[in-house]
C-alpha positions in Angstrom: -15.1 -97.8 -51.3 -15.7 -94.8 -49.0 -17.7 -91.8 -50.2 -15.8 -88.6 -50.0 -18.1 -85.6 -49.2 -16.8 -81.8 -49.2 -18.0 -78.4 -48.8 -16.2 -75.2 -50.2 -17.4 -71.8 -50.2 -15.6 -70.9 -53.3 -16.2 -67.1 -53.5 -17.0 -66.7 -56.9 -16.7 -69.9 -59.1 -15.9 -68.1 -62.3 -13.1 -66.2 -60.6 -11.9 -69.5 -59.1 -12.5 -72.1 -61.9 -8.9 -73.1 -62.2 -8.5 -73.6 -58.6 -11.8 -75.5 -58.5 -10.7 -77.7 -61.3 -7.3 -78.4 -60.0 -8.6 -79.2 -56.6 -11.3 -81.7 -58.1 -8.3 -83.5 -60.0 -6.4 -83.7 -56.8 -9.0 -84.4 -54.1 -11.3 -86.6 -56.2 -14.3 -85.7 -53.9 -17.4 -87.7 -54.8 -19.9 -85.2 -53.9 -19.2 -81.3 -53.5 -21.4 -78.7 -51.7 -20.1 -75.2 -53.0 -21.1 -72.0 -51.7 -21.0 -68.4 -52.8 -20.8 -69.4 -56.6 -21.9 -65.5 -57.3 -23.6 -66.5 -60.7 -26.7 -67.4 -62.2 -27.5 -70.9 -63.1 -27.1 -70.0 -67.2 -23.5 -68.8 -66.3 -22.1 -71.6 -64.2 -19.0 -73.1 -65.9 -20.8 -76.5 -66.3 -18.7 -78.0 -69.2 -15.4 -77.9 -67.6 -16.6 -79.4 -64.4 -18.6 -82.1 -66.5 -15.6 -82.8 -68.5 -14.2 -84.3 -65.2 -16.9 -86.6 -64.9 -19.1 -84.5 -62.5 -22.8 -83.9 -62.7 -23.7 -80.4 -61.8 -26.9 -78.9 -60.0 -27.1 -75.1 -59.2 -29.2 -72.6 -57.3 -27.6 -69.4 -58.5 -28.1 -65.8 -58.2 -26.6 -63.0 -59.8 -23.5 -61.4 -58.3 -23.9 -62.9 -54.7 -25.0 -66.0 -52.9 -25.7 -69.1 -54.9 -24.9 -72.8 -54.2 -24.2 -76.0 -55.9 -23.9 -79.7 -55.7 -21.2 -81.3 -57.9 -21.2 -85.3 -58.0 -19.9 -88.3 -59.5 -23.2 -90.0 -58.6 -26.2 -88.4 -60.7 -28.8 -87.3 -58.0 -32.2 -89.0 -57.8 -33.9 -85.9 -56.5 -32.9 -82.5 -56.1 -34.8 -79.5 -54.2 -33.7 -76.0 -54.3 -34.5 -73.3 -51.6 -34.9 -74.0 -47.8 -38.6 -74.5 -46.7 -40.5 -72.0 -44.9 -38.9 -68.9 -46.7 -41.9 -67.7 -48.7 -40.6 -64.5 -50.5 -37.0 -65.3 -49.8 -35.2 -64.9 -53.0 -31.6 -65.4 -51.7 -30.2 -68.7 -53.0 -28.5 -70.2 -50.2 -29.8 -73.9 -50.3 -29.6 -77.0 -52.3 -30.3 -80.6 -51.6 -29.5 -83.7 -53.3 -30.6 -87.3 -52.7 -28.1 -89.9 -54.1 -28.3 -93.7 -54.4 -25.8 -95.5 -52.7 -25.1 -99.1 -51.5 -27.4 -100.0 -49.1 -29.7 -96.9 -49.7 -29.7 -93.5 -50.3 -27.7 -90.4 -48.7 -29.1 -86.9 -48.7 -26.6 -83.9 -49.1 -27.3 -80.3 -48.5 -25.4 -77.3 -49.6 -26.2 -74.4 -47.2 -24.8 -70.8 -47.3 -26.2 -69.4 -44.0 -26.5 -65.7 -43.7 -23.7 -63.8 -42.2 -25.9 -61.4 -40.1 -23.4 -58.5 -39.7 -23.8 -55.9 -38.6 -25.2 -57.5 -35.7 -27.2 -54.3 -34.6 -28.8 -54.3 -38.2 -32.5 -54.3 -37.8 -33.0 -56.8 -40.8 -29.6 -58.8 -41.2 -29.3 -60.3 -37.8 -32.9 -61.1 -37.5 -33.0 -62.6 -41.0 -30.0 -64.8 -40.0 -31.6 -66.0 -36.9 -35.0 -66.9 -38.8 -32.9 -68.7 -41.4 -31.4 -70.7 -38.5 -35.0 -71.4 -37.1 -35.9 -72.8 -40.8 -32.8 -75.0 -40.9 -33.6 -76.4 -37.4 -37.1 -77.2 -38.6 -35.9 -78.7 -42.1 -33.3 -80.9 -40.2 -36.1 -82.2 -37.7 -38.4 -83.2 -40.7 -35.3 -85.1 -42.5 -34.1 -86.7 -39.3 -37.3 -88.2 -39.1 -36.6 -90.4 -42.4 -33.7 -92.1 -40.5 -31.5 -91.8 -43.4 -27.8 -90.8 -43.9 -28.0 -86.9 -44.0 -25.3 -84.4 -44.5 -25.8 -80.6 -44.0 -22.7 -79.0 -45.7 -21.7 -75.7 -46.0 -20.6 -72.4 -44.7 -22.8 -71.8 -41.7 -21.3 -68.3 -40.7 -21.2 -69.9 -37.0 -18.1 -70.1 -34.9 -19.1 -72.7 -32.4 -16.6 -72.6 -29.7 -14.0 -70.0 -28.5 -11.0 -72.1 -29.8 -12.9 -72.1 -33.2 -11.3 -68.5 -33.8 -7.8 -66.9 -33.4 -9.0 -64.4 -30.6 -12.4 -64.7 -29.1 -12.2 -61.0 -28.1 -12.0 -59.9 -31.8 -15.3 -61.8 -32.4 -17.5 -61.7 -29.4 -19.8 -58.8 -30.7 -19.9 -60.4 -34.4 -23.0 -62.0 -35.7 -21.0 -65.1 -36.3 -20.3 -65.7 -32.4 -23.0 -64.0 -30.6 -25.0 -66.3 -28.1 -28.1 -66.4 -30.1 -26.1 -67.7 -33.0 -24.2 -70.4 -31.2 -27.5 -71.4 -29.4 -29.2 -71.8 -32.9 -26.2 -74.2 -34.0 -26.4 -76.0 -30.5 -30.1 -76.7 -31.4 -29.0 -78.4 -34.6 -26.5 -80.6 -32.5 -29.2 -81.4 -29.6 -31.3 -82.7 -32.6 -28.8 -85.4 -33.0 -26.7 -83.9 -35.7 -22.8 -84.5 -35.5 -20.0 -82.0 -36.2 -17.9 -84.3 -38.2 -14.6 -82.2 -37.9 -14.9 -82.2 -34.3 -15.8 -85.7 -34.0 -12.6 -86.8 -35.5 -10.0 -84.0 -34.3 -9.7 -82.0 -31.2 -6.8 -79.9 -32.8 -6.5 -76.3 -31.9 -5.9 -74.2 -34.0 -8.2 -75.6 -36.7 -9.8 -73.0 -39.1 -11.4 -73.0 -42.3 -11.4 -69.3 -43.1 -8.7 -66.5 -43.3 -9.9 -62.9 -44.5 -7.9 -61.5 -47.3 -7.1 -58.3 -45.0 -4.4 -57.7 -42.4 -2.3 -60.7 -43.3 -4.7 -63.1 -41.8 -3.6 -66.1 -43.8 0.3 -65.9 -42.8 -0.5 -65.0 -39.3 -3.0 -67.8 -39.1 -5.7 -65.4 -38.0 -8.5 -67.9 -39.0 -12.0 -68.9 -37.8 -13.8 -72.3 -38.4 -17.2 -71.5 -39.8 -17.6 -74.3 -42.7 -19.1 -77.5 -41.2 -20.2 -80.8 -41.9 -23.0 -81.9 -39.8 -24.1 -85.6 -39.9 -27.2 -87.4 -39.0 -26.6 -90.3 -36.7 -27.1 -92.8 -40.0 -24.3 -90.9 -41.4 -22.0 -90.3 -38.5 -22.1 -94.2 -38.0 -20.2 -94.3 -41.2 -17.6 -91.7 -40.6 -14.1 -92.6 -41.2 -12.1 -89.4 -41.2 -12.3 -85.7 -41.9 -9.8 -83.3 -43.3 -9.4 -79.5 -43.7 -7.4 -79.0 -46.9 -5.9 -75.8 -46.1 -3.1 -75.8 -48.5 -5.5 -74.5 -51.4 -5.3 -71.3 -49.5 -1.9 -70.7 -50.8 -2.8 -71.0 -54.3 -2.8 -68.1 -56.7 -6.3 -66.2 -56.3 -7.7 -68.5 -53.6 -10.8 -68.4 -51.8 -10.8 -66.9 -48.4 -12.1 -70.5 -47.5 -10.6 -73.9 -47.9 -12.3 -77.1 -48.6 -13.7 -79.5 -45.6 -14.0 -83.2 -46.4 -15.3 -86.3 -44.8 -14.9 -90.0 -45.8 -18.0 -92.0 -45.1 -17.9 -95.8 -45.3 -21.0 -97.0 -47.3 -19.7 -100.7 -47.8 -20.4 -101.8 -44.5 
């Protein structure tokens, strides 16, 4: 059977627990990368999720940030925190290694810094430095020549057609040239943007702000990505943006992005 891997910025797991449980029942992903869980590990609603047959690994933080991995497969190894960030206490990265037919797959949940305002002397440089660390991490993991999925909210708009109006975003930290150049460095390592590998659809968005009627007007951006190593992209069957959940009561401003990978071959 294919393995279904998903990423979703849940924007507060305790506030969206009903939506998360409903989506897990409906979509039935095998491995889920969550971002912005906005809770410490001890307060994560673990029992409700475990009752659906998922193993839970978290890297939480009080009030903001925080990432998690939910999986039907118990991980063999879990690593918390992106290497190279001595003194960086922001909970933005967790990696799990899972045994599958024919070997193993590494899945990381990533919540990349927003970086705004872009002229801030701390926030945007922190974003770019974090991306440098991610590139170094990816290069290290790619040397293992294993299936690798870097899943998450990248806070990067890769191309003009990945936003509803480029003029609105051209001075934003999500779209500035250094941001997109850092994203290109990931692609140039050999990582594949799974959604764009399977669809050239326009518009195709994963985030709609709560303000200004962005959802009904379809004023969205594509910032949630599944980046695949060659060993993972060779197994890619399909992807989907499950945007219908944005219509649910008390939604996240992001929607799940999923990929099917064939590990039977």
